[in-house]
C-alpha positions, 0 to 999 in steps of 0.5 A: 444247140449247146455251145453258142459263143457267147464270149465272141459275140460279146466281144463283137459288140464293141468293135461293131458299135465303133462301126456304126458310130465312125459312119454316124460321125462322118457323115455328121461332119459332112451334113454340118459342113454342107448345112443340112441334115438329111445325109443321116437318112444315107448313112443308115444303110451304110452303118449297117453294112459297116457293121455286117463287114466288121462283125464278118472280120471278127467273127473269123474263126468262129459260126459257119463260113457260109452264114457269115458270107451270106449274112453280110452279103444280105446286109451290104446289098441291102444297105448300099441299095437303100444309101443310094437309093436315098442320095439320089432322092435327096439330090439338089434338095435343102433340109428335110422337113423332119430335121427342121422340126427337130431342130426347132426344138434345139433349146442351144445349138442346133449343131450338137443337138442334131448330134445327140438327138439324130446321130447318136440315136441313129447310130444306137439303133442301128447297133441294137437292130444290127444284132442277127447281123452280128448273131449270125456270125456266131452260130456254129450251126451249118445253114439248113432251112431256116436259113433258107426260108430266112433268104427267102424272107430277105430276097421278097422284102429287097424286092418290094423295097427296091421296087416300090422305090423304083415306081414311086420315083418313076411316077414322081418325075412326070410332072403330069402326077403332081399332087397326085398320090401314087396308087399304082404297081406295089402301091395298090397293094399296100400303102407302105411297100418299101416299108414293107418290103424293110420288115421282111428284109429285118425278119429275114435276117432274123431268121438267118441268125437261128442257127441256134435258139441262142442266137434267136434269143440274142437276136428277137429284139431286133426285127420286133423293134424294127416292126415297131418303127416301121408301123407305129413309129417313125415310119407309116405313122408320120408319113401318113400324117404328112399325107393325109391332107392331099387330094385323093389321099382318104379314098386311097386309104379306104381302098389300099392295105395299110402295110401287109399286101392285098388286093385293093378294095373296090370303093363302095357304089363304084364300078370303077376306081377312083381318079388317080 
């Protein structure tokens, strides 16, 4: 479809970046005062929410109002839920080992190094990955089949992410499960239901942006980049490296899909599943 408001989308890039970096800067100050940079994980979902809300305001008069509202609400629901979950999970804990390793490489001031290598980097990623959220709100076409397909994909992703997080939290809350591998519920179908859910959420938001081929072209980098980060980057790969030495993990890997859900394999030569 012709007539995509490229000028409007281009003008939106600056306030979107401002929203993302404002959240990151605020959390950086709080994290510095508290002495733990794990708070940046809470900022991740909130920064996307801020971008969605700012874009909704800035894009007034552009795009389809129904699509604008749907995309803003979908992003906010996902982002706020994720931020609340991470905040609850990290309550009472010290610094995340990932950030300890990063800060251990600081050539000078650790605080400034954290700002550059953690907060500025994540703020930049939020700005790039949020492109479907921005482009969707400028798409002039009314909602159609791709929009509804995007909502379905997004909702499936939110289900996997939220239910997977809930199941893992319940498992870890039982002292009898200390040191054991979670292989129940969605975790028996994929070793990373939360990451798979995140994957679907961003492909769903991308489909919502496809009200025109221009919107699709403008935002395709987002789900592709998120997919690479989740599967090959800081998501699945780093977590599995951390878990590899845990008793029973090799058996869990042998019977459970690494990412895309499928029924668990039955171990060769065994009539029952391995120990949990």
